[in-house]
C-alpha positions in Angstrom: -6.6 -4.9 -11.6 -6.1 -2.3 -9.0 -4.0 -2.7 -5.9 -6.9 -3.3 -3.5 -8.3 -6.1 -5.7 -4.8 -7.6 -6.0 -4.5 -7.7 -2.2 -8.0 -8.9 -1.5 -7.7 -11.7 -4.1 -4.1 -12.8 -3.2 -3.8 -16.5 -2.6 -7.5 -16.9 -3.0 -8.2 -14.5 -0.2 -5.6 -16.1 2.0 -3.6 -12.9 2.6 -6.7 -11.1 4.1 -7.5 -14.3 6.1 -3.9 -14.3 7.5 -4.1 -10.7 8.5 -7.5 -11.3 10.1 -6.3 -14.2 12.1 -3.0 -12.5 13.0 -4.8 -9.5 14.5 -7.8 -11.2 16.0 -10.3 -9.8 13.5 -12.9 -11.2 11.2 -12.2 -11.0 7.5 -14.6 -8.1 7.0 -12.8 -6.0 9.6 -9.4 -6.9 8.1 -10.6 -6.0 4.6 -12.0 -2.7 5.9 -8.7 -1.9 7.6 -6.7 -2.7 4.6 -9.0 -0.5 2.4 -8.6 2.4 4.8 -4.8 2.1 5.0 -4.1 1.8 1.3 -4.8 5.4 0.2 -2.2 6.8 2.6 0.3 4.3 1.4 -0.4 4.8 -2.3 -0.2 8.6 -1.6 3.3 8.0 -0.2 4.2 6.0 -3.4 2.9 8.8 -5.6 4.8 11.5 -3.6 8.0 9.5 -3.9 7.7 8.8 -7.5 7.0 12.4 -8.3 10.5 13.4 -6.9 13.6 13.2 -9.0 14.9 9.7 -9.2 11.8 8.4 -7.3 10.4 6.3 -10.1 13.7 4.6 -10.7 14.1 4.0 -6.9 10.7 2.4 -6.7 11.2 0.3 -9.7 14.5 -0.9 -8.2 12.8 -1.8 -5.0 10.0 -3.6 -6.8 12.3 -5.6 -9.0 14.8 -6.5 -6.2 12.8 -6.5 -3.0 11.0 -9.8 -3.5 7.8 -8.2 -2.1 5.5 -10.4 -4.2 6.3 -13.3 -1.8 4.0 -11.7 0.8 1.0 -12.2 -1.4 2.1 -15.5 -2.8 2.7 -17.0 0.7 0.4 -15.3 3.2 1.9 -17.2 6.1 5.0 -14.9 5.7 2.8 -11.9 6.9 3.0 -13.2 10.5 6.7 -13.2 10.7 8.9 -10.6 12.5 11.1 -10.0 9.5 7.9 -9.1 7.5 7.1 -6.4 10.1 10.7 -5.2 9.9 10.5 -5.0 6.2 7.1 -3.2 6.5 8.5 -0.6 8.9 11.3 0.1 6.3 8.7 0.6 3.6 6.7 2.9 5.8 9.8 5.0 6.5 10.2 5.4 2.8 6.5 6.1 2.0 5.3 8.1 5.0 8.5 9.6 6.2 8.0 9.4 10.0 6.5 7.5 12.8 4.2 10.5 13.5 2.6 10.3 10.0 2.3 6.6 10.5 0.5 7.1 13.8 -1.8 9.7 12.2 -2.6 7.2 9.4 -3.4 4.5 11.9 -5.5 6.8 14.1 -7.6 7.9 11.1 -8.1 4.3 9.9 -9.0 3.3 13.5 -11.7 6.1 13.6 -13.1 5.0 10.3 -13.2 1.2 11.0 -13.9 1.1 14.7 -10.8 -1.2 15.2 -8.5 -0.1 18.0 -5.7 2.1 17.0 -3.2 -0.2 18.7 -4.2 -3.1 16.4 -4.2 -0.8 13.3 -0.6 0.4 14.2 0.5 -3.2 14.3 -1.2 -3.9 11.0 0.2 -0.9 9.1 3.7 -2.5 8.4 2.1 -5.8 7.3 -0.3 -3.9 5.0 2.7 -1.9 3.6 4.4 -5.2 2.6 1.1 -6.3 1.0 0.8 -3.1 -1.0 4.5 -3.4 -2.2 3.7 -7.1 -3.0 0.7 -6.0 -5.2 2.8 -3.4 -6.9 5.7 -5.8 -7.5 3.3 -8.4 -8.9 1.9 -5.8 -11.3 5.4 -4.6 -12.3 7.0 -8.0 -12.6 4.2 -9.1 -14.9 6.2 -7.5 -17.7 5.2 -3.9 -17.0 8.5 -2.7 -15.4 10.0 -1.6 -18.7 6.8 0.2 -19.8 6.6 2.0 -16.5 10.2 3.2 -16.7 9.8 4.1 -20.4 6.4 5.9 -20.3 5.2 6.8 -16.8 3.5 9.9 -18.1 1.5 7.9 -20.5 -0.4 6.3 -17.7 1.1 2.9 -18.2 2.8 0.6 -15.8 3.0 1.7 -12.1 1.2 5.0 -12.5 -1.5 3.3 -14.5 -1.9 0.8 -11.7 -2.0 3.5 -9.0 -4.3 5.9 -10.8 -7.5 3.9 -10.5 -7.0 3.4 -6.8 -6.0 7.0 -6.0 -8.7 8.6 -8.1 -11.4 8.0 -5.4 -13.9 10.5 -6.9 -13.4 9.0 -10.5 -12.9 12.4 -12.1 -9.9 11.3 -14.2 -7.3 13.1 -12.0 -5.5 11.9 -9.0 -4.0 15.2 -8.1 -7.1 16.5 -6.1 -7.5 13.1 -4.3 -3.8 12.9 -3.3 -3.8 16.5 -2.1 -7.0 15.8 -0.1 -5.3 12.9 1.6 -2.2 14.9 2.4 -4.3 17.8 3.7 -6.2 15.5 6.0 -2.9 14.1 7.4 -1.5 17.5 8.0 -4.5 18.8 9.8 -4.3 16.1 12.4 
C-alpha cells in the first residue's frame, strides 16, 4: 500500500473527512489537496534520508514520534498541538517557510482551493504523511528498512511507488523534477 492510499483509507476515510470538515471543503477537494501536497512532502523525506544519518533519524522519528495516532484517531487532526507537530515536521522536510509557501501556492493553483486554506492544511497533511509512514514502519518493517534500504524494502520501498509518478522504475527523475519546480518559483 502506498502512502496516499494509507491516508485516504485511514479510519475508513475518517481522516480525509476530518480534514474536509476542518477546512470547510468537500471530501473530493480535501483528497485532491492531500494528493497535491504529498509529492513535495515525500520529496523532502527522500532528500533527508539520502543525507548521512538521515535514514536513522527518520526511523527514530517514526519509531518514537507516535505519528500513527493521527490516522488512527482523525479527531486529533483538528488540535493545535497537531498543527505544531506538523510545523516541526515541515521544518525538517522542507527546510523553510518559503518552501512551504511555494508548495502551498502550487497546490492551490492545481486544486483551485485558496492558498490560505492550503497553507493551513499543510502541517496537518504533514502529520498524516508521517502517520502513514509510521504505520508502514511499525508494521514490522523498521528493521528491514534500517538493514536494507538500498534493496527497496521498508521505507524506501514504501516511498518509491508514490514518488515514481511516471512509473519508469526510477524515482530520481521525478524527485528532481519536483525540486526543480520548487526552485523555479
